[in-house]
VOZA-84157 format. One record per residue (C-alpha): x, y, z. Coordinates in Angstrom, 3 decimals, always signed. Layout:
<east->X&north->Y&up->Z>
...
// end
This chain:
<east->+109.251&north->+130.097&up->+79.062>
<east->+110.363&north->+126.269&up->+79.099>
<east->+109.960&north->+124.248&up->+82.386>
<east->+113.078&north->+122.389&up->+84.058>
<east->+112.957&north->+118.769&up->+83.935>
<east->+112.619&north->+118.702&up->+87.798>
<east->+110.068&north->+121.045&up->+87.465>
<east->+107.819&north->+118.848&up->+85.179>
<east->+108.905&north->+115.778&up->+87.591>
<east->+107.141&north->+117.617&up->+90.478>
<east->+104.008&north->+118.972&up->+88.624>
<east->+104.021&north->+115.100&up->+87.481>
<east->+104.130&north->+113.700&up->+91.148>
<east->+102.196&north->+116.686&up->+92.196>
<east->+99.221&north->+115.974&up->+89.445>
<east->+99.054&north->+111.979&up->+90.333>
<east->+98.630&north->+112.289&up->+93.682>
<east->+95.798&north->+115.024&up->+92.996>
<east->+93.967&north->+112.781&up->+90.937>
<east->+94.104&north->+109.809&up->+93.656>
<east->+92.851&north->+112.418&up->+96.172>
<east->+89.949&north->+113.483&up->+93.770>
<east->+89.106&north->+110.136&up->+93.242>
<east->+89.016&north->+108.899&up->+96.917>
<east->+87.124&north->+111.907&up->+98.186>
<east->+84.589&north->+112.281&up->+95.402>
<east->+83.784&north->+108.242&up->+95.516>
<east->+83.282&north->+108.539&up->+99.385>
<east->+81.141&north->+111.696&up->+99.013>
<east->+78.919&north->+110.032&up->+96.272>
<east->+78.339&north->+106.851&up->+98.564>
<east->+77.685&north->+108.827&up->+101.553>
<east->+76.668&north->+107.372&up->+104.979>
<east->+79.520&north->+105.434&up->+107.014>
<east->+81.947&north->+105.596&up->+103.855>
<east->+81.632&north->+109.494&up->+103.937>
<east->+82.265&north->+109.361&up->+107.561>
<east->+85.341&north->+107.206&up->+107.435>
<east->+86.957&north->+109.177&up->+104.885>
<east->+86.536&north->+111.956&up->+107.126>
<east->+87.429&north->+110.362&up->+109.866>
<east->+90.432&north->+109.078&up->+108.101>
<east->+91.679&north->+112.749&up->+106.822>
<east->+90.669&north->+114.468&up->+110.228>
<east->+92.895&north->+112.075&up->+112.278>
<east->+95.805&north->+111.986&up->+109.784>
<east->+95.688&north->+115.975&up->+109.666>
<east->+95.440&north->+116.043&up->+113.526>
<east->+98.584&north->+113.711&up->+113.956>
<east->+100.416&north->+115.976&up->+111.694>
<east->+99.333&north->+118.954&up->+113.590>
<east->+100.023&north->+117.528&up->+117.029>
<east->+103.549&north->+116.374&up->+115.636>
<east->+104.255&north->+120.482&up->+114.862>
<east->+103.283&north->+121.302&up->+118.011>
<east->+105.024&north->+118.553&up->+119.898>
<east->+108.176&north->+119.959&up->+118.741>
<east->+107.814&north->+122.952&up->+121.154>
<east->+105.845&north->+121.530&up->+124.058>
<east->+103.971&north->+118.408&up->+125.412>
<east->+100.451&north->+117.607&up->+123.829>
<east->+98.148&north->+115.260&up->+125.105>
<east->+97.330&north->+113.163&up->+121.404>
<east->+95.369&north->+110.351&up->+122.773>
<east->+92.772&north->+112.710&up->+124.250>
<east->+92.709&north->+114.674&up->+121.252>
<east->+92.495&north->+111.664&up->+118.894>
<east->+89.851&north->+109.872&up->+121.315>
<east->+87.709&north->+113.097&up->+121.549>
<east->+87.930&north->+113.677&up->+117.781>
<east->+86.554&north->+109.860&up->+117.140>
<east->+83.761&north->+110.497&up->+119.125>
<east->+82.895&north->+113.816&up->+117.762>
<east->+83.040&north->+112.773&up->+114.174>
<east->+80.807&north->+109.081&up->+114.770>
<east->+78.809&north->+111.200&up->+116.616>
<east->+78.415&north->+113.765&up->+113.795>
<east->+77.380&north->+110.882&up->+111.463>
<east->+74.282&north->+110.301&up->+113.657>
<east->+73.621&north->+113.830&up->+113.903>
<east->+75.618&north->+115.510&up->+116.736>
<east->+73.762&north->+118.349&up->+119.101>
<east->+75.922&north->+121.348&up->+119.416>
<east->+75.612&north->+120.844&up->+123.393>
<east->+77.568&north->+117.820&up->+122.787>
<east->+80.501&north->+119.726&up->+121.220>
<east->+80.988&north->+121.825&up->+124.229>
<east->+80.678&north->+119.088&up->+126.547>
<east->+83.364&north->+117.184&up->+124.722>
<east->+85.534&north->+119.949&up->+124.630>
<east->+85.387&north->+120.835&up->+128.148>
<east->+85.854&north->+117.343&up->+129.221>
<east->+89.017&north->+116.983&up->+127.110>
<east->+90.325&north->+120.120&up->+128.812>
<east->+90.052&north->+118.996&up->+132.454>
<east->+91.561&north->+115.391&up->+131.186>
<east->+94.683&north->+117.599&up->+129.965>
<east->+94.730&north->+119.324&up->+133.236>
<east->+94.368&north->+116.319&up->+135.154>
<east->+97.432&north->+114.818&up->+132.960>
<east->+99.555&north->+117.745&up->+134.118>
<east->+98.723&north->+117.361&up->+137.807>
<east->+100.253&north->+113.984&up->+137.566>
<east->+103.252&north->+115.355&up->+135.430>
<east->+103.843&north->+117.949&up->+137.753>
<east->+103.612&north->+115.720&up->+140.984>
<east->+106.021&north->+113.176&up->+139.331>
<east->+108.384&north->+115.137&up->+137.366>
<east->+108.351&north->+118.791&up->+138.963>
<east->+107.376&north->+120.514&up->+135.515>
<east->+104.069&north->+120.633&up->+133.548>
<east->+102.510&north->+122.374&up->+130.694>
<east->+99.018&north->+122.872&up->+131.480>
<east->+98.311&north->+125.943&up->+129.475>
<east->+100.178&north->+124.931&up->+126.547>
<east->+99.176&north->+121.029&up->+126.509>
<east->+95.497&north->+122.325&up->+127.088>
<east->+95.716&north->+125.015&up->+124.173>
<east->+97.667&north->+122.589&up->+121.932>
<east->+95.243&north->+119.585&up->+122.393>
<east->+91.830&north->+121.687&up->+122.047>
<east->+92.867&north->+123.515&up->+119.126>
<east->+93.793&north->+120.702&up->+117.228>
<east->+90.194&north->+119.382&up->+117.689>
<east->+88.378&north->+123.304&up->+117.154>
<east->+90.782&north->+123.675&up->+113.993>
<east->+90.696&north->+120.116&up->+112.358>
<east->+88.164&north->+117.760&up->+114.181>
<east->+84.938&north->+119.972&up->+114.364>
<east->+85.216&north->+120.996&up->+110.639>
<east->+85.260&north->+117.626&up->+109.182>
<east->+82.366&north->+116.787&up->+111.734>
<east->+80.345&north->+119.479&up->+110.271>
<east->+80.997&north->+118.392&up->+106.703>
<east->+79.577&north->+114.971&up->+107.840>
<east->+76.535&north->+116.669&up->+109.224>
<east->+76.372&north->+118.876&up->+105.966>
<east->+76.072&north->+115.541&up->+103.962>
<east->+73.083&north->+114.494&up->+105.932>
<east->+71.248&north->+117.659&up->+104.970>
<east->+68.846&north->+117.924&up->+101.914>
<east->+71.497&north->+119.054&up->+98.836>
<east->+74.177&north->+118.705&up->+101.312>
<east->+76.070&north->+116.247&up->+98.902>
<east->+76.080&north->+118.921&up->+96.061>
<east->+77.050&north->+121.573&up->+98.193>
<east->+79.895&north->+119.761&up->+99.446>
<east->+80.690&north->+119.001&up->+95.417>
<east->+80.747&north->+122.345&up->+94.960>
<east->+82.863&north->+123.279&up->+97.982>
<east->+85.612&north->+120.333&up->+96.938>
<east->+85.246&north->+121.659&up->+92.898>
<east->+85.786&north->+125.115&up->+94.018>
<east->+88.544&north->+124.749&up->+96.480>
<east->+90.722&north->+122.924&up->+94.121>
<east->+90.083&north->+125.105&up->+91.268>
<east->+91.286&north->+128.038&up->+93.394>
<east->+94.342&north->+126.071&up->+94.318>
<east->+95.192&north->+125.168&up->+91.229>
<east->+94.724&north->+128.385&up->+89.728>
<east->+96.381&north->+130.437&up->+92.414>
<east->+99.338&north->+128.491&up->+92.213>
<east->+99.740&north->+128.625&up->+88.424>
<east->+98.838&north->+132.082&up->+87.872>
<east->+101.142&north->+133.201&up->+90.834>
<east->+104.189&north->+131.143&up->+89.389>
<east->+103.681&north->+132.390&up->+86.021>
<east->+102.555&north->+136.169&up->+86.377>
<east->+102.779&north->+136.707&up->+90.275>
<east->+104.955&north->+139.917&up->+91.176>
<east->+103.171&north->+141.077&up->+94.282>
<east->+103.523&north->+139.287&up->+97.260>
<east->+100.602&north->+138.657&up->+99.284>
<east->+101.840&north->+137.830&up->+102.685>
<east->+105.815&north->+137.837&up->+102.582>
<east->+106.431&north->+137.251&up->+106.451>
<east->+104.225&north->+134.275&up->+106.269>
<east->+104.063&north->+132.627&up->+102.534>
<east->+106.479&north->+134.364&up->+100.552>
<east->+105.679&north->+132.682&up->+97.223>
<east->+102.250&north->+133.749&up->+97.380>
<east->+101.045&north->+136.592&up->+95.236>
<east->+98.149&north->+139.064&up->+94.792>
<east->+97.883&north->+137.882&up->+91.177>
<east->+97.760&north->+134.400&up->+92.418>
<east->+95.073&north->+135.146&up->+94.952>
<east->+92.789&north->+136.943&up->+92.265>
<east->+93.389&north->+134.222&up->+90.135>
<east->+92.413&north->+131.768&up->+92.326>
<east->+89.089&north->+133.647&up->+93.464>
<east->+88.171&north->+133.961&up->+90.237>
<east->+88.787&north->+130.510&up->+89.226>
<east->+86.597&north->+129.417&up->+92.270>
<east->+83.720&north->+131.389&up->+91.230>
<east->+83.895&north->+130.250&up->+87.519>
<east->+83.638&north->+126.627&up->+88.520>
<east->+81.057&north->+126.855&up->+90.950>
<east->+78.889&north->+128.688&up->+88.290>
<east->+79.911&north->+125.886&up->+85.709>
<east->+79.446&north->+122.949&up->+87.725>
<east->+75.929&north->+124.458&up->+88.451>
<east->+75.078&north->+124.756&up->+84.616>
<east->+76.794&north->+121.389&up->+84.265>
<east->+74.224&north->+119.664&up->+86.448>
<east->+71.330&north->+121.794&up->+85.513>
<east->+70.644&north->+123.542&up->+88.887>
<east->+70.210&north->+127.631&up->+89.988>
<east->+73.520&north->+128.654&up->+90.158>
<east->+73.354&north->+131.207&up->+92.882>
<east->+73.588&north->+128.675&up->+95.843>
<east->+76.864&north->+127.485&up->+94.099>
<east->+78.108&north->+130.935&up->+93.448>
<east->+77.586&north->+131.591&up->+97.025>
<east->+80.208&north->+128.445&up->+97.884>
<east->+82.594&north->+129.766&up->+95.105>
<east->+83.023&north->+133.104&up->+96.926>
<east->+83.426&north->+131.554&up->+100.483>
<east->+86.133&north->+128.836&up->+98.726>
<east->+87.824&north->+131.767&up->+96.769>
<east->+88.110&north->+134.125&up->+99.462>
<east->+88.226&north->+131.871&up->+102.942>
<east->+89.840&north->+128.736&up->+101.656>
<east->+92.964&north->+131.233&up->+100.542>
<east->+93.074&north->+132.546&up->+104.035>
<east->+92.947&north->+129.012&up->+105.307>
<east->+96.054&north->+128.275&up->+103.356>
<east->+97.727&north->+131.123&up->+104.972>
<east->+96.537&north->+130.180&up->+108.499>
<east->+98.359&north->+126.673&up->+108.219>
<east->+101.521&north->+128.696&up->+106.721>
<east->+101.606&north->+130.268&up->+109.919>
<east->+101.544&north->+127.256&up->+112.062>
<east->+104.437&north->+125.771&up->+109.865>
<east->+106.332&north->+128.784&up->+110.373>
<east->+105.651&north->+128.747&up->+114.121>
<east->+106.962&north->+124.910&up->+114.234>
<east->+109.793&north->+125.637&up->+111.991>
<east->+108.677&north->+122.894&up->+109.293>
<east->+107.976&north->+123.012&up->+105.491>
<east->+105.256&north->+120.843&up->+105.332>
<east->+102.762&north->+119.394&up->+108.144>
<east->+104.189&north->+115.692&up->+106.887>
<east->+105.235&north->+113.741&up->+104.137>
<east->+102.225&north->+111.411&up->+103.484>
<east->+101.013&north->+112.807&up->+99.969>
<east->+103.818&north->+112.930&up->+97.243>
<east->+104.161&north->+116.263&up->+95.857>
<east->+101.826&north->+118.063&up->+98.541>
<east->+103.547&north->+117.252&up->+101.659>
<east->+101.216&north->+116.106&up->+104.649>
<east->+97.567&north->+115.344&up->+104.703>
<east->+96.694&north->+118.981&up->+106.205>
<east->+98.829&north->+120.389&up->+103.683>
<east->+96.208&north->+119.455&up->+101.224>
<east->+93.183&north->+119.861&up->+103.078>
<east->+93.858&north->+123.336&up->+104.914>
<east->+91.325&north->+125.336&up->+102.853>
<east->+88.706&north->+122.906&up->+103.380>
<east->+88.480&north->+123.292&up->+106.952>
<east->+87.231&north->+126.944&up->+107.013>
<east->+85.386&north->+126.339&up->+103.959>
<east->+83.387&north->+123.220&up->+105.117>
<east->+82.492&north->+125.078&up->+108.513>
<east->+81.837&north->+128.275&up->+106.600>
<east->+79.139&north->+126.354&up->+103.818>
<east->+77.865&north->+124.453&up->+106.628>
<east->+77.017&north->+127.590&up->+108.859>
<east->+75.580&north->+129.500&up->+105.675>
<east->+73.216&north->+126.453&up->+104.269>
<east->+73.044&north->+124.557&up->+107.791>
<east->+72.129&north->+127.493&up->+109.990>
<east->+71.763&north->+130.648&up->+108.572>
<east->+69.595&north->+129.854&up->+105.185>
<east->+68.392&north->+126.448&up->+106.588>
// end
């Protein structure tokens, strides 16, 4: 079946944007150190801005507190953050939001304490903390290779799920969340993630089993992460989280799968198997 000119143009724009994203990600990951930290911070804060923008369509969100807390967490991670520090940061942020709502109630007669606190803190938990753990993962022995495997597996899954689902997809996966996603695309994405992880291990001549774990995580959890963001967009009545990346939508749209993948890869290799 021949592609229309509009479809070809869309794929060209999408492909060009993807190349830029891949180049920026791989370069910062290879250099590591503060370059990787600044890249993670830029992606996290841009994603957080889009997330808060979606929530702001329904209720007030204390964006400043969310951004400030996120910056502290991310740059603390570059020095090796202690888990207790995360709990303290979230607790202080929650009380700061509540104090703002006290003032708002006194001045205007209305408040959004529960919604504001939930929205502000959820953004930090959903976006900032996974990126903080990806910074911590880069600091571990072999962490750079694990992150490389994670990104390659995630991107392979995304591309395969999109192409296979578009061409052969018939059975809808979650019609009330993302009608275009199919079981055929899901299986294709999972298989591509496993294959990419093994091929990468063979290419750089290391035992494939650790990368196979990464591929399995990314092929399954990454697609659930994509659906999770789709739920948020559905509730916010938006098609894309933003419009910064041509052909993809927002930054959060492009890195939604990465959030859960990075967190789980760190838990496996930084906690369980360490």
